[in-house]
N, C-alpha and C positions, 0 to 999 in steps of 0.2 A: 814508471817514474816514481812511484811512492813506496813500492814494496809491500803494500797492504794486502790482506787476504782477499781472495776472489769474492767470497760471499759478502764480505764487508764493503768491497768496492761496488758490488751490484746493488746493495741496499742504499748506499750513498748516491749512486747515479740515478737510481729509480726515483729519487725525490727531486731531481732537477726538472725545471719547467721548460728550459730551452737548452739546446746543445751547442751554444756558441762558446762556452767555457766549461770544460770538463773538470778542471781543478779549481775550486773556488779560491779567490784571492783574499788576503786579509782585509776585512771590512773596516776595522778601526785602526787608526794610526798607531796606537799603543800596541796593538797586536803585531803589526809589522815591525815595530821597534824592538819588541821582546824577541821576535824571531831573529832579528839582526844580531842581538846580543848572543843568542844561543849558537848561531852559525859561527861567530868568531870564537866562542868558547870551545866548540867541538871541532874547530878547524884542524887540529892535530890528532884527532881521534883515529885510532888504528883498530882494525878488526876485519872480520870476513865480509862486512858490508861497508858501504861508503860512510866514512867518519864514525864507524861503529854503531850506526843507527840501523836497527833491524827493520823498522816499519815506521812509516809516516802516514798519519790519517788526517787529511786537511778538512777543515770546516771554515766557514766565513768568520766565525767569532771564536774559534778555538783551534788548537793544534794538539795532536797526540803523537808523542815520540816514544818508541820502544827501543831501549838500549840493549846492546848485546851483553854487557857485563856491568856489574855494580861499580867497577873502577871508573867507568866513563862518566859517572855522576860527579866525580870530584871537581872537574873544571866548571861545572854548572853551579856547584855550591859556593865556589869562590866569587860568584856574582852577587851573592846575598849581602845586604848592607849591614854594617855594624859600626859602633862608635868606640874608639880607643880611649886610653887613659887621658889623653890630651883633648878629648872631646872632638877630635877630628873624625869625620865620617868617611867610610870607604864603601866600595861596591856601588851597585845601582840603587840609588836612594829610595825610589818609589816602588821597589820590587818586594813582594811578599810571598812567602812559601808556607805551605801547610800540608799536613798528611791527608791524602785523599784515600778513598776506599781501595784503590788499586795501585797507588803510587804517590808521587809528590806533585802538587798543583802549584804552579808559579803564576802569580797574578801581578800585572804591571799597571800602574796608573792610579790616579786618585779615584776614578770611577770603575776600576777593574776592567778596562777595555781590552787588555791583553791577557790571554789565558793559554797556558800550555800545560798539559798533563804529561808528566814524565813517568814512563813505566820501565820496569826492568825485565829480565828474563823470567821465565816461568818459575814459580816457587822462590822468587827473590823478593824480599821485603825491603823496600827503600826507606821505610820510616826509621829503621835503626841507623842508617847512614846519616839522615838529617839530625837525629838526636845526638849522634856522636859529634857531628860538626858543631852543633850548638854547645855541647859540653866543652869542646876544644876552645871555642871562642871565649866562653866564660872563664875557663882556666887561665887564659892570658890576661884576664882582668878587663875584657872588652864586653860591650853590651850589644846583644843581638837586636837588630832593628827590622827583622823580616817577619815577625809574628803578626797575626791579624789584629792584635790589640795595639800595635804600634801606630800612633796617630801620624797622619801625613803632615807635611809642612804646610803652614798657612798659605793661602793664595797670595801671590805677590800683589802689591798695590799697583794701581795703574800709574804708568810713568807720566810725569808732567812734561809738558813741552818745554824743552830747554831754551833759555834765552840766547839771543845771538852772541856768539863768542864764548858761550859757556862750554866747558870741556865735559866729556863723558866721564861718569864715575869710574874710578879704578877698581871698584869692588863689583863690577858687573859680572853676572854669572856667565861663564863661557858656554857656548852652544854645544850641546851634545851631538857629536857627528852621527850617532846612530838615529837621531831624530830627523836628519835631513835626507829625504828620499829613501826611506828604509825598505820600500817595497821590492827593490831588486834583490836584497839579501833574503827577504821572505820568499820570493819566488824560487830562489835557488834551494833554500832549505826544504820547501815543499816538494821539490823534484830531485831529491838526492839520488834516487836509484836510476835516474836517467843515464848517469855515467857508466854504471855497471851494465846497463842494457846495451850501450853502444860498444863497450869493450869488456867482455867477460873476464874476470880475474884481475882487473885493474884496481889500483889503489888511488885514493883521493886525498887532497889536502886543500884547505881553504884559508885564506888570510886576507886582511884588510889593511889599507894604508890611507892616511888622510888625503883627500882629494877635494880641492876648493873648500867648501864648508862641510862636506860630507865625507863619504868613504868610497874608495875604489877597491874592488874585490878582485882577487886572483885565485883561480881554481887550477890546481896543478894535477894533471892526470899522469900516473906512472903506469905505463903499459908493459906487459910481459914481452919477452923477446919473441920476435916473429910477427908482431902486429905492426901494421903500417902506421907511421907516426901521423900522417895527415889523413883526416877523415872528413869528407864533405858533409856527412850526416850531423856533425857537431853544429855547424852553422844552420843547417836545415832544422834541427831539433830546437835550437834556441830561438830561431825566427818564427817558429810555429806559434800561433796565438790561440788555437783551440785547446790544445793540451799543454803546450809549452809556454814560456814567459813572453814570447813576442818581441824579442830583442833584434835590433837592426845591426848587422855587421858593419864595422867601420870600413870606409872605402880603401884606406891605406893601412889597415891594421892586421895584415896577414904576412907573417915572415916565417919561412921554413928553411931549415938547414939539416945537417946530419945529426946534430945534437938535440934539437928541439923544434917544435912547431908552435908558434904563438899566434893567437887570433884575439882581436879586441872587438868589443861590442858596446853599443850605447855610449858613444863618445868617450871611449876608454874607461868607462866606469866598471867594466868587467873584462878581465884578461884571462883567457884559457891557454895554459901552457901545457903542452904534451911532451913527455920525455919517456925514455926507456928505462926500465929498472935495471939495477946492477946485479940482481940475483938471477942466475941462469937456470935455477930450478923451476919446474912447472909451477905456475901460480895456483894457489888454493882457490878452488871455486867456492862460491857462497854455499852455505850449508843447506839452504832450502833447495830441494831438487825441483827446479822449475826451468823451463826452456828460456833462454835469453834470445828474445826475438825483437826486432825493431818494431816500434809502435806503428799503429795503423796509418798514421799520417805520412810516415816515411815510405809506405808501400803503395798508397793510393797514387794514381797517375797525376802528374803535375802538367799543366799546359805546356811548359817549356820542354818537357820530355815526351810529349805526345807526337808520335810520328805523323799523325794526320793533322797537325796544327796548320799546315798550309791550306787545308780545306775548310777552316773555320769561316763562318759567315762574316764575323767582324762588324756587326751592326752596332752603332752608337746611338743611344737614346738619352736625351737630356730631360730630366725632370725639373720643373720649375715650380717653386712654391712662393708666390708673391707676398704672402703674409706670414711666413714662418722662417725657421732657421735651417731650412733644407729638408726635403721630403725623404729623410733617411728610412722611416718605417715603410713607406710605399715602395721604395727601391729594394729593400731587403725582401719584402713579400714577393715582388715580381721575380727577383733573382732566385729565391728559394723554389718557387714553383717551376721555373724554367730549368733549374738544376735538377729538380726531381724528375723532370721529363727527359733527362739525359743530355742537357746542354751545359756548356761551360759558360758561366756568367761571372761578371766582375762589377761590383759596386765601386765606382771611382769617385771619391770626394775631392773636389778641386777648390782651391782658394789661393789667393796671393800670399797667405801667411806661411805656406809650405815651401821651404827653400830647396825643393828638389829640382835638380837639373834634369836634362833629357836622359842622362845615363843612370840617374839614381832613382827615378820613379819606380816604385816596387809595390807589390801586392802580396797578400798572404791569405791562407785559407780562412774563411769566415766561420765555418762550422762543418761537422761531418754530415755528408749527404747520403752516402751509400749509392749503389748502382754505378752507372757510367758517367753521371754528371758531376759537377763540382761547382762550388760557390766561393768566390774570393772577394776580398776587400782591398782597397788601395787608396793612396793619396797622390796628388800631383799638383803642380803649380798651375794657376789659371793663365799665366802668360802664354801668349800664342805659340811661341817657338817651343817652350817646354811642353805644353799640352799637346802640340802636334806630334812631337817625338814620342810622348807617352802613349797616345792613341794609336799611332802607327804600329808600335810594338804590341799593344793590346789587341788590335784587330787580327793579328796573325795568331794569337793564342786563345781567343775567346769567341764564342758565338754571339754573345750579347754583352755590351758594355753599357751600364746604366750610370750616367754621369750626373752628379748633383753638386750644386754650388752651395758653399757654406752659408751664405747670407745673400738675400735678394737686395738689389740696389734700386734706388729711385730712378736711376738712369738705365733704362732697359738695354741700351747698347752695351753696357758693361756686364749684363747678366746673361745674354744669349751667346752661344758659341756656334759659329758657322761650321765648325768641324763635326758637329753632330748630324746624323742622318734624319732624326725626327726630334721634335720638341713637344713635350707633353706637359700641360699645366696641371698641377695637383692642388686641389682646394676643396672646400666643403660642398656638400650636395643638397643643402636645405633650400628648396625653391620657395619663394614667397607666394602665398596663395591669397593674401589680402593686403590691403594698404589702408592707412588712416588719412582722414581729411579733417581739418579744423578750420572753421569759419566763424565770423562774428556777425550776428544778426540781432538787431534791436538791442545792442549793448550786451548781448549774451554770447558765450562761447558755445558752439555747436560742433560736436564731434560725431563722425560716422565712419563706418568700416565699409570699404569698397572691395568687392570680390574681383580678383584678377583673372583674366583669361590666360591660357598657356603662353600665348605670344607676349602678352604684357608681363607675365612672370619671367619669361626668358630675358626680356630687355632689362627689367629691374635687376635681375640677378647678374647680368653682364656688367651693368654700370656699378653694381655694388662690389662684387667679388673680383672683377678683372679691371678695376679702375686704374691699376698700376701697370697693366700689360697692354701694349699696343696691338691687340689681336686683330684689329681691322687693317693694320699696315704691314704686319709680319706674317709669313706663311706658317702658322702653327698647325701641328698634326691634330691636336684635339685636347680632350679633357680626361683626367683621371680623378674621380670624385671620391671623397671620404663619405662613408655612410655609417649609421649606428650598427652595433654588433648584431642586433636582432634582425636587421633588414636582410632580405634575401632577394632583392631585385626591386626595380621601380614599380609604382602603381600606375594606373591609367593616366593620372594627371602628370606625373613625372615623365612618363613615356612621351606624352605630347610636348612637354617642355624640351625633352631631348631632341625631338624632331625640329623644334624651332631653333635650338642652338646649332644643330647641323646646318640649318638654312643660313645661319650667320657665319658659317665657316668654322664652327667650334663643335665638332661631333664628340659625343661622350663615348669613349672607347671602353670604359669599364668603371666599376665601383669596388672599393676595398674598405673593409672595416678599419676604424681607428685602432692603432696598436695599443695593447693593454698597458696601463700606467705602471703596474708592478713589474711587468716583464716586457719592456718595449721591443726586445729583439726576438720575441716569439713569432715563429713563422709556421708554415704548413709542415715543415720538417720537425716541429716540436709538438708539444701537447696542445691540441686545439679540439674543440667539439667537432663531431663528425660533420654536422650540417654546415658549420662555418668553414671547415676545411674544404668541403666540396664547393662551396660558394666562391672561396678565394681562388681555387684552382680554375673554376669556370671563368671567372672574370679576368684572371691573369692570362688565360689562353686567348680570350677575346682581344685583350690589349696587344698581344704579340701578333695576332692575325691582322690587326688594323694598322700595323707599322708598314712603312715603305721599305724599299730595297736598301741593302747595305752599300756603303761606299758611294753614296749619292753625290751628285755634282753640287758643290756648294756655291756655284756662281749665282743661282737665283736668289738664295738667301742673302748673299753678300750684296746683291743689287738692291734687295728690299731694305737692308740695313742702311745702305748709302742714301737711298731716296728718303727714308724716314729721317735720317740725320740732316739732310738738306732742307727738309720741310720744317 
């Protein structure tokens, strides 16, 4: 996808702490905006590689582009700002350029949030091209505004609230379309070599048109004669979120005929047009002698293509977090462990804000797993009809579906789903061991600490942590408790509390550490200490063994919900 050297890619990937995203996205908005400018400037670039870019090295706070020839630098230099004789400014106003040790460094933004290092071919010095461009601008009587010494414009004053009936100022600064959702263009630029991997010898062109307040991009692929115009791998590669941009294909955005094949993505913000070239001669292959193979995610088995999909267990587990915004961390930990054990798992996030109908509910690979298992993520509408259709399809493709609701409601009947086979509550695991008592005697406050027994601790914990859950009226499967990172199992007191909780119908199926704050998506498939990895695998296996059968009868759960509502 990037065309970078193998050793450089290995060094970059070795620094990753989790494997959910192999290509880092632009961290700063100015970084994505700068890459959007560059993609439009290089859109007509021609060469042996896509848009004449030999290599792309992506980082979260920087991008490195290696151009095939010195001539491809010309459209980039036209972006540099300058002031003409009438004191009108042209170019990207807050863009700065300077000579770097290996090429030209472009910096965008008042704080320098966007940085791109432009390199040329071997033994090509781009500093001479930048000096020549500056000399040309000065010869026309213009003033360059791209040097480091050029001050930025002062910060605009806060706008006063307009009075009723007051019109907007006619001198208002127009909105830069590259600043509106620029991450799509950034994702395309960082994956330029995807297109040559899908069709060796093809050429590429990129252009942008105004779309609402932003830009709509068009990528035109020109294939050599003999290549099939329609390729299902285009949609698969763009929908992939581990290495690809994770774009959703439009439902009615595919049109193919004898002249072209058009596919649209992300609500028509990206159009991929595939045509055949007019030159009948064999296309020139890229100069680098490397095999053009499809990426790993296109070769790994997908549940829809699995011939044994009918034999999937199709178990649905709902995780409930009564005090949080959805137990995403616990769901990903369980799904990762079970995928590592060779199962197909799906983390399905449901909520009424997702406007997916029964036919549009979709899921994508969450990370690379290796082996025979796979881990996917998806979204679905919480409406009964839409969710029922999505779960029916998921049961046929996955062994375990872990369903999480975006936000818990104070009305439990809106939070539980009778379509799930098991319902597990995820919450903290700190059991109280003491309580305080305050009394007044002889006009003085007297405070004392009372030691709790395991039975008293269990009751106090239930009334504190599960106050919003009708566990006494609904058939819950049990508890999945969060624990500190250093914990490797309950002590004697916690074990006795677990026994009391089981007596109240809430057995503890397992414990999982809190997800790390700096890398919340890190699982056993990523970098974890050996002891913590073994503990998570053991606890996740215990949870799976404590679940009931798949495709259970929902009549009992519906009866409990009806009786609770009547009560």
